[in-house]
N, CA, C and O of each residue as an XYZ file, in Angstrom:
468
protein
N       0.796     -1.285     -0.057
C       0.107     -0.064     -0.068
C       0.831      1.006      0.015
O       1.785      0.953      0.791
N       0.589      2.288     -0.761
C       1.313      3.666     -1.108
C       1.495      4.489      0.291
O       0.361      4.709      0.718
N       2.258      4.906      0.969
C       2.171      5.557      1.851
C       2.065      5.202      3.361
O       1.950      6.010      4.283
N       2.126      3.811      3.449
C       2.150      2.924      4.455
C       3.347      2.381      4.856
O       3.855      1.477      4.192
N       3.919      2.851      5.947
C       5.433      2.235      6.319
C       5.178      0.756      6.970
O       4.155      0.545      7.621
N       5.998     -0.086      6.794
C       5.989     -1.328      7.198
C       6.853     -1.562      8.623
O       7.845     -0.883      8.890
N       6.384     -2.517      9.412
C       7.283     -2.651     10.676
C       8.695     -3.004     10.322
O       8.877     -3.511      9.216
N       9.580     -2.830     11.006
C      11.035     -3.050     10.942
C      11.595     -4.044     11.655
O      11.921     -3.795     12.816
N      11.806     -5.283     11.141
C      12.349     -6.187     11.712
C      13.962     -5.874     12.098
O      14.678     -5.410     11.211
N      14.498     -6.126     13.385
C      15.636     -5.755     14.041
C      16.295     -7.030     14.785
O      15.675     -8.030     15.146
N      17.427     -6.832     14.911
C      18.250     -7.698     15.823
C      19.253     -7.047     16.610
O      20.071     -6.305     16.064
N      19.264     -7.262     17.872
C      20.262     -6.999     18.879
C      20.882     -8.043     19.877
O      20.282     -8.486     20.855
N      22.182     -8.383     19.497
C      22.354     -9.373     20.203
C      21.977    -10.474     19.558
O      21.980    -10.689     18.346
N      21.564    -11.344     20.679
C      20.831    -12.568     19.931
C      19.012    -12.393     20.128
O      18.230    -13.333     20.270
N      18.738    -11.250     20.095
C      17.427    -10.805     20.421
C      16.731    -10.543     19.034
O      17.310     -9.762     18.279
N      15.808    -10.989     18.709
C      15.094    -10.495     17.222
C      13.693     -9.912     17.884
O      13.059    -10.472     18.779
N      13.361     -8.684     17.253
C      12.241     -7.747     17.563
C      11.536     -6.981     16.265
O      12.146     -6.835     15.206
N      10.560     -6.644     16.417
C      10.124     -5.795     15.294
C       9.371     -4.432     15.709
O       8.385     -4.565     16.434
N       9.702     -3.285     15.362
C       9.414     -2.044     15.780
C       8.544     -1.503     14.637
O       8.922     -1.528     13.466
N       7.289     -0.983     15.059
C       6.288     -0.447     14.340
C       6.828      0.913     13.629
O       7.714      1.534     14.216
N       6.379      1.357     12.504
C       6.513      2.592     12.103
C       6.512      3.754     13.113
O       5.631      3.852     13.967
N       7.431      4.549     13.001
C       7.570      6.018     13.591
C       8.623      5.764     14.728
O       8.992      6.724     15.405
N       8.987      4.840     14.900
C      10.231      4.409     15.830
C      11.651      4.704     15.352
O      12.012      4.213     14.283
N      12.561      5.542     16.129
C      13.882      5.968     15.366
C      14.887      5.321     16.094
O      14.807      5.440     17.316
N      15.856      4.635     15.619
C      16.758      3.905     16.431
C      17.790      5.077     16.836
O      18.093      5.957     16.029
N      18.301      5.023     18.129
C      19.345      6.060     18.674
C      19.938      5.030     19.569
O      19.560      3.860     19.637
N      21.016      5.639     20.328
C      22.030      5.035     21.144
C      21.896      5.447     22.655
O      21.774      6.625     22.990
N      21.926      4.452     23.503
C      21.883      4.734     24.922
C      22.808      3.731     25.428
O      22.823      2.542     25.111
N      23.830      4.521     26.510
C      24.861      3.463     27.251
C      24.342      2.307     27.902
O      23.392      2.380     28.682
N      25.034      1.036     27.562
C      24.676     -0.101     28.300
C      23.360     -0.893     27.571
O      23.070     -2.042     27.901
N      22.677     -0.218     26.645
C      21.636     -0.735     26.166
C      21.892     -1.759     24.673
O      22.793     -1.558     23.859
N      21.182     -2.519     24.614
C      21.605     -3.547     23.355
C      20.675     -2.732     22.124
O      21.015     -2.855     20.947
N      19.681     -2.037     22.444
C      18.836     -1.256     21.491
C      18.169     -0.245     22.281
O      17.805     -0.396     23.448
N      18.004      1.002     21.436
C      17.133      2.104     21.944
C      16.599      2.712     20.899
O      17.234      3.138     19.934
N      15.034      2.788     21.111
C      14.394      3.523     20.010
C      13.516      4.506     20.754
O      13.161      4.340     21.920
N      13.135      5.720     19.865
C      12.337      6.713     20.270
C      11.252      6.856     19.422
O      11.550      6.908     18.229
N       9.960      6.942     19.731
C       8.642      7.111     19.127
C       8.520      8.719     18.788
O       8.269      9.422     19.767
N       8.649      9.308     17.671
C       8.475     10.470     17.461
C       7.224     11.053     16.891
O       6.862     10.488     15.859
N       6.457     12.056     17.305
C       5.170     12.387     16.796
C       5.385     14.069     16.581
O       5.561     14.867     17.501
N       5.340     14.319     15.482
C       5.325     16.020     15.052
C       6.483     16.584     15.576
O       6.465     17.724     16.039
N       7.727     15.739     15.543
C       9.035     16.119     15.728
C       9.354     16.034     17.288
O      10.469     16.303     17.735
N       8.321     15.653     18.042
C       8.679     15.349     19.616
C       8.696     13.931     19.985
O       7.989     13.050     19.496
N       9.500     13.820     20.819
C       9.589     12.310     21.360
C       8.192     11.965     22.225
O       7.760     12.792     23.028
N       7.636     10.906     22.039
C       6.468     10.588     22.594
C       6.605      9.258     23.345
O       5.739      8.963     24.168
N       7.556      8.504     23.130
C       8.048      7.096     23.693
C       9.506      6.547     23.644
O      10.416      6.914     22.901
N       9.515      5.795     24.396
C      10.926      5.233     24.440
C      10.764      3.736     24.592
O       9.769      3.227     25.108
N      11.943      2.964     24.046
C      11.832      1.545     24.017
C      13.607      1.226     24.229
O      14.468      1.418     23.370
N      13.790      0.764     25.440
C      14.917      0.261     25.870
C      15.152     -1.364     25.825
O      14.313     -2.126     26.305
N      16.350     -1.826     25.215
C      16.284     -3.315     25.427
C      17.718     -3.406     25.968
O      18.686     -2.801     25.508
N      17.713     -4.359     27.146
C      18.926     -4.670     27.733
C      18.707     -6.181     28.020
O      17.652     -6.815     27.992
N      19.964     -6.599     28.300
C      20.190     -8.117     28.721
C      21.147     -8.081     29.858
O      22.201     -7.450     29.787
N      20.836     -8.658     30.754
C      21.716     -8.669     32.136
C      21.899     -9.894     32.550
O      20.912    -10.627     32.492
N      23.154    -10.453     33.067
C      23.365    -11.745     33.536
C      22.688    -11.645     34.958
O      22.616    -10.584     35.579
N      22.240    -12.750     35.376
C      21.710    -12.933     36.799
C      22.747    -13.608     37.594
O      23.418    -14.555     37.184
N      22.839    -13.051     38.786
C      23.908    -13.548     39.912
C      23.246    -14.820     40.687
O      23.944    -15.733     41.127
N      21.720    -14.783     40.819
C      21.143    -15.681     41.478
C      19.718    -15.979     40.611
O      19.192    -15.044     40.008
N      19.155    -17.261     40.583
C      17.948    -17.519     40.106
C      16.927    -16.630     40.553
O      16.870    -16.508     41.777
N      15.952    -15.853     39.753
C      14.869    -15.143     40.068
C      13.850    -15.214     39.120
O      14.084    -15.314     37.915
N      12.684    -15.167     39.619
C      11.467    -15.116     38.660
C      11.299    -13.592     38.025
O      11.653    -12.586     38.639
N      10.736    -13.577     36.772
C      10.405    -12.443     36.193
C       9.845    -11.319     37.119
O      10.404    -10.222     37.119
N       8.842    -11.537     37.847
C       8.358    -10.695     38.822
C       9.187    -10.185     39.986
O       9.030     -9.093     40.530
N      10.072    -11.086     40.296
C      11.160    -10.431     41.086
C      11.894     -9.431     40.395
O      12.048     -8.351     40.965
N      12.463     -9.639     39.049
C      13.218     -8.998     38.569
C      12.663     -7.627     38.300
O      13.245     -6.557     38.476
N      11.434     -7.827     37.843
C      10.393     -6.421     37.431
C      10.272     -5.623     38.806
O      10.355     -4.395     38.835
N      10.093     -6.316     39.818
C      10.094     -5.415     41.072
C      11.515     -4.753     41.546
O      11.612     -3.643     42.070
N      12.543     -5.597     41.276
C      14.088     -4.820     41.423
C      14.175     -3.687     40.515
O      14.452     -2.615     41.053
N      13.992     -3.688     39.202
C      13.937     -2.847     38.219
C      13.266     -1.736     38.597
O      13.874     -0.666     38.571
N      12.016     -1.775     38.981
C      11.191     -0.530     39.415
C      11.648      0.239     40.672
O      11.437      1.426     40.919
N      12.282     -0.620     41.380
C      12.762      0.235     42.766
C      14.224      0.868     42.135
O      14.617      1.951     42.570
N      14.876      0.266     41.266
C      15.947      0.774     40.727
C      15.832      2.326     40.113
O      16.529      3.327     40.279
N      14.733      2.084     39.394
C      14.468      3.022     38.198
C      13.490      4.058     38.821
O      13.059      4.960     38.103
N      13.063      3.953     40.329
C      11.882      4.753     40.674
C      12.212      6.292     40.694
O      11.343      7.140     40.492
N      13.582      6.605     40.963
C      13.854      8.278     41.040
C      13.286      8.713     39.342
O      12.676      9.774     39.210
N      13.496      7.980     38.335
C      13.512      8.534     37.087
C      11.824      8.401     36.515
O      11.403      8.834     35.442
N      11.118      7.750     37.463
C       9.647      7.488     37.004
C       8.836      8.339     37.878
O       8.122      7.847     38.752
N       8.934      9.800     37.639
C       8.056     10.701     38.371
C       6.600     10.384     38.013
O       6.190     10.210     36.865
N       5.749     10.319     39.315
C       4.506     10.269     38.997
C       3.924      8.720     38.512
O       2.839      8.556     37.956
N       4.895      7.625     38.852
C       4.552      6.535     38.121
C       3.172      5.954     38.702
O       2.682      6.090     39.822
N       2.732      5.297     37.633
C       1.388      4.881     38.067
C       1.142      3.354     37.349
O       1.072      3.382     36.120
N       1.013      2.111     37.963
C       1.095      1.004     37.097
C      -0.394      0.729     36.408
O      -1.471      0.819     36.998
N      -0.233      0.447     35.305
C      -1.915      0.232     34.289
C      -1.872     -1.335     34.534
O      -2.776     -1.745     35.262
N      -1.094     -2.159     34.117
C      -1.632     -3.637     34.143
C      -0.180     -4.496     33.938
O       0.752     -4.230     33.179
N      -0.314     -5.509     34.798
C       0.993     -6.370     34.566
C       0.282     -7.735     34.232
O      -0.685     -8.100     34.900
N       0.773     -8.477     33.193
C       0.323     -9.900     32.858
C       1.527    -10.812     32.952
O       2.695    -10.446     32.824
N       1.093    -12.079     33.199
C       2.136    -13.185     33.347
C       1.912    -13.894     31.967
O       0.776    -14.115     31.547
N       3.124    -14.264     31.235
C       2.910    -14.918     30.066
C       4.169    -15.761     29.731
O       5.028    -16.076     30.554
N       4.167    -16.055     28.527
C       5.236    -17.076     27.762
C       5.924    -16.127     26.773
O       5.328    -15.283     26.103
N       7.281    -16.363     26.755
C       8.031    -15.728     25.748
C       9.107    -16.479     25.277
O      10.100    -16.611     25.992
N       9.040    -17.044     24.050
C      10.081    -18.059     23.598
C      10.148    -19.246     24.565
O      11.243    -19.743     24.831
N       8.828    -19.796     25.188
C       8.690    -20.901     25.990
C       9.160    -20.423     27.292
O       9.157    -21.323     28.132
N       9.581    -19.234     27.740
C       9.911    -19.088     29.058
C       9.155    -18.263     29.806
O       8.681    -17.291     29.217
N       8.853    -18.433     31.263
C       8.056    -17.518     31.930
C       8.446    -15.925     31.675
O       9.626    -15.683     31.419
N       7.661    -15.023     31.726
C       7.795    -13.621     31.465
C       6.691    -12.662     32.066
O       5.612    -13.196     32.322
N       6.815    -11.446     32.295
C       5.957    -10.740     32.774
C       5.982     -9.483     32.101
O       7.025     -8.851     31.931
N       4.748     -9.067     31.674
C       4.700     -7.874     30.813
C       4.052     -6.915     31.799
O       3.165     -7.383     32.513
N       4.401     -5.556     31.939
C       4.085     -4.425     32.686
C       4.026     -3.226     31.989
O       4.982     -2.684     31.434
N       2.701     -2.760     32.037
C       2.431     -1.100     31.533
C       2.300     -0.401     32.654
O       1.927     -0.825     33.748
N       2.664      0.846     32.318
C       2.612      1.933     33.427
C       2.653      3.319     32.693
O       2.943      3.388     31.499
N       2.361      4.387     33.430
C       2.406      5.684     33.039
C       3.540      6.403     33.903
O       3.839      6.059     35.046
N       4.081      7.367     33.249
C       5.127      8.366     34.038
C       5.270      9.770     33.309
O       4.936     10.044     32.157
N       5.835     10.567     34.240
C       6.051     11.993     33.427
C       7.751     12.259     33.492
O       8.377     12.469     34.532
N       8.233     12.207     32.342
C       9.465     12.440     32.166
C      10.109     13.814     32.634
O       9.463     14.799     32.277
N      11.126     14.035     33.281
C      11.825     15.226     33.727
C      11.516     16.477     32.772
O      11.856     16.569     31.593
N      10.786     17.444     33.539
C      10.381     18.700     32.792
C       9.263     18.583     31.815
O       9.011     19.512     31.048
N       8.536     17.392     31.815
C       7.280     17.337     30.983
C       6.078     17.294     31.331
O       5.906     16.598     32.332
N       5.055     17.814     30.859
C       3.632     17.831     31.313
C       2.938     16.613     30.641
O       1.854     16.187     31.040
N       3.581     16.115     29.667
C       2.902     15.263     28.943
C       3.215     13.588     29.552
O       4.385     13.228     29.427
N       2.595     12.941     29.960
C       2.816     11.483     30.251
C       3.356     10.583     29.159
O       2.934     10.605     28.003
N       4.218      9.874     29.557
C       4.553      8.922     28.744
C       4.047      7.414     29.264
O       4.161      7.143     30.460
N       3.493      6.455     28.343
C       3.100      5.255     28.501
C       4.273      4.404     28.518
O       4.964      4.561     27.512
N       4.742      3.501     29.395
C       5.809      2.633     29.057
C       5.354      1.137     29.435
O       4.390      0.829     30.136
N       6.214      0.337     28.846
C       5.755     -1.092     28.748
C       7.427     -1.697     29.138
O       8.492     -1.247     28.717
N       7.230     -2.684     29.943
C       8.517     -3.751     30.145
C       8.172     -4.986     30.029
O       7.148     -5.432     30.546
N       8.967     -5.660     29.355
C       8.768     -7.189     29.479
C       9.936     -7.833     30.068
O      10.989     -7.506     29.520
N      10.043     -8.682     31.060
C      11.038     -9.145     31.587
C      10.955    -10.780     31.568
O      10.048    -11.466     32.037
N      12.095    -11.205     30.927
C      11.877    -12.855     30.989
C      13.030    -13.273     31.707
O      13.987    -12.505     31.805
N      13.048    -14.528     32.276
C      14.099    -15.069     33.135
C      14.860    -15.869     32.076
O      15.864    -16.510     32.389
């Protein structure tokens, strides 16, 4: 179809994923991938992809809780929306949607994190 952008398949390390149109690849220290969703020249969403080694076995829910505690200072007015337990590539995972305000912004960002053990 003319004028409709297709989703872009990407690979970072050994992780394959697809980003919908409108997302722009950027760089962020320590991230396997970082994408920004642009709307009318302004960033309105971010996607970070990280892969971290575990020092001890933990469930995806435990990893999510640790990540939220670690990143709480950057998530101003954090409000959880929904948390789902699911399988990703045959392994247990948790999907968590939330809303927060980036520093110096009056516009809320909707965040999504998927944690897989």
